[in-house]
C-alpha positions, 0 to 999 in steps of 0.5 A, spaced: 069 508 338 072 515 342 079 517 340 079 522 346 083 521 352 078 521 359 079 527 363 083 523 367 088 521 363 087 528 360 089 531 367 095 526 367 098 528 361 098 535 363 101 534 369 106 530 366 107 536 361 108 541 366 113 537 370 117 534 364 118 542 361 120 545 368 125 539 371 126 534 366 127 538 358 131 544 361 137 538 363 136 534 357 143 537 354 147 536 360 144 528 362 147 526 355 154 530 356 155 528 363 153 521 362 149 522 369 142 522 370 138 529 374 137 525 381 133 532 383 128 531 377 128 523 379 126 524 386 121 529 384 117 523 380 115 520 387 110 525 388 107 524 381 108 516 381 113 516 376 117 511 379 111 506 382 106 506 375 107 498 376 106 498 384 100 497 388 099 503 392 100 499 398 108 499 396 108 506 394 106 505 387 099 508 384 098 502 380 097 506 373 093 503 368 097 501 361 094 508 357 096 512 363 104 509 362 104 509 355 102 517 356 108 518 362 112 514 357 111 519 351 112 525 356 119 523 358 121 521 351 119 528 349 123 531 354 129 527 355 130 520 352 136 518 357 130 520 363 125 516 359 129 510 358 132 509 365 124 511 368 121 506 363 125 500 365 125 501 372 118 502 371 116 496 366 123 492 368 125 493 374 119 493 378 113 490 374 115 483 375 116 483 382 109 487 383 106 481 378 110 475 381 112 476 387 111 474 394 108 478 398 115 477 402 119 481 396 114 485 395 115 488 402 122 487 401 124 490 395 117 495 392 118 500 397 125 501 396 124 502 388 119 507 389 123 511 394 126 516 389 134 513 391 134 507 387 132 506 380 130 497 378 133 492 373 132 486 369 138 483 367 136 478 360 140 479 354 147 475 354 153 477 349 152 471 346 144 472 347 141 478 344 134 475 340 135 468 341 134 468 349 131 461 349 137 458 345 143 463 347 141 464 355 147 460 358 147 464 366 146 458 370 144 457 377 145 450 381 142 449 388 146 447 394 143 445 400 139 452 401 142 456 395 142 458 388 149 458 386 149 463 379 154 463 374 155 466 368 154 474 365 149 479 363 150 484 358 147 491 356 143 491 362 139 498 364 140 501 371 144 495 373 149 500 377 142 504 380 139 498 383 138 495 390 136 488 387 135 485 380 131 480 376 135 476 373 134 470 367 137 464 369 137 457 367 135 452 372 134 445 368 139 445 362 134 439 359 128 442 360 128 447 354 124 453 355 121 450 361 129 450 364 128 458 366 127 462 372 127 468 374 131 469 381 131 476 385 139 478 386 141 483 390 146 487 388 151 486 394 151 479 393 158 476 394 160 473 387 156 479 383 160 484 379 157 490 376 161 493 370 162 500 368 157 504 364 158 503 357 160 507 352 154 509 347 152 513 341 146 515 345 142 515 351 148 517 354 145 519 362 142 512 361 147 507 364 148 500 361 152 495 364 155 488 364 154 484 370 158 478 371 157 473 376 162 468 379 158 463 384 154 468 386 150 465 392 143 467 393 137 464 397 134 459 395 127 463 396 130 468 390 126 465 385 120 470 383 114 466 381 115 459 380 121 455 378 121 453 370 117 459 367 122 464 367 122 464 359 114 465 359 115 470 364 119 474 360 115 474 354 110 477 358 114 483 360 118 483 354 110 484 350 107 490 356 115 493 354 113 494 347 108 498 348 112 503 353 119 503 348 113 505 342 110 510 346 117 513 349 119 513 341 112 518 339 115 523 344 122 522 341 119 523 335 114 529 337 120 533 340 124 532 333 118 534 330 116 540 334 124 543 333 124 541 325 117 546 325 120 551 330 126 552 326 123 552 319 119 558 321 125 562 324 130 560 318 129 564 312 133 562 305 131 565 298 127 570 301 122 566 305 122 562 311 124 555 309 117 553 312 114 556 306 117 552 302 115 545 298 120 541 300 121 543 306 112 542 308 113 536 306 118 533 311 113 537 316 107 533 313 109 527 313 112 527 320 106 530 322 102 524 319 106 519 322 107 521 329 099 521 329 099 514 325 104 511 331 101 514 337 094 511 335 097 504 334 101 505 341 095 508 344 090 501 340 095 496 343 094 500 350 088 500 351 087 493 349 091 490 354 087 495 359 081 491 357 084 484 357 084 483 351 090 480 346 095 484 344 101 481 343 100 483 335 099 491 337 104 491 340 109 489 336 105 493 331 106 500 336 113 499 338 115 496 330 112 503 326 113 508 332 121 506 333 122 507 325 117 513 325 122 516 330 128 515 325 126 518 320 123 524 323 129 525 327 133 525 320 129 530 317 129 534 323 137 534 322 135 535 314 131 541 315 136 544 320 142 543 315 149 544 318 145 546 324 142 539 325 149 537 326 151 541 331 150 539 339 147 546 339 141 544 337 137 538 341 135 534 334 142 532 334 142 528 341 134 526 339 137 522 332 142 519 337 137 517 342 131 514 338 137 510 334 137 504 340 129 504 339 128 499 333 134 495 337 131 494 344 125 490 347 126 486 340 129 489 333 125 491 328 126 484 324 123 480 331 117 485 330 116 483 324 116 476 326 111 476 331 107 480 327 107 475 321 106 469 325 100 472 329 097 474 322 098 466 319 095 464 325 089 468 324 090 465 317 089 458 321 
């Protein structure tokens, strides 16, 4: 049992830290205020592989392992929540399905564009009435007419939709077949009948665009199916299982950022004749944060390691995501408490971090869903 990163992973981590410190973190407040990603930094990500983490080298990626991707998401989360979420969605939701199930023609058509630095990828699952209950709630459908699929319905809360050249969409292709009646399709954003609505106005992660999609007899070619017809629901579950590791890692990064700001402030701020870091009440919050961040990071790394080893990781990924996202909330909350009134001000990063982390217990499966996943796996193990 070895808890040390390999030299390759340490070098990767150092390179990412340097990049994020220089190109991402200095613009985090601006990204939040303007609601726009810092594209100069995103284009520079091409050179270090951050836009092709799941993509084979032949298509412009670096085909990074799960632990390396977790390290990348943590470093991005530590620097800027909005940027981290869009890059996580681009890699894990936008590129990964195409890299995993795409035909050679589909990969060649889309992956080089997605890794070019000009676009970000997207996946459309959620609908206005279908969040946690995808199997029962998804109503957006595709009907085959001649050599084309005709799509009708809507999707909601889709990250990067307006930045993508193509969106992978979960659709009902057979309304009578239950979970075997779903398919994934590649829908180009220029398709007639597809409307991408303006970005939602959100509490946090304002630089990462989240949009609604409307399909009004949108027409796509018959070969737009990604993978096998009727396997869309199973594909979705596999993507979400992996995505939970990424969101867990991103949450560790947010927690780490809030923690560092809190410790820095506590050592500078004085009250009752000494730095507030010397007061027991503050020290307890610092101790709890250090403990919980370390525990969450270890859970994330374990889930990533299991995936890399080809071992079952669904329960461990749910544990990591649940732990890390709830830790981020506690750490960010206490970081504001340590800052006092200043923590409530936009002049200090902890205010932004607190708003950004709030989505993490909702997206990629709520905390409640993670508990169900964990409990069901535990009960199966007892059988």
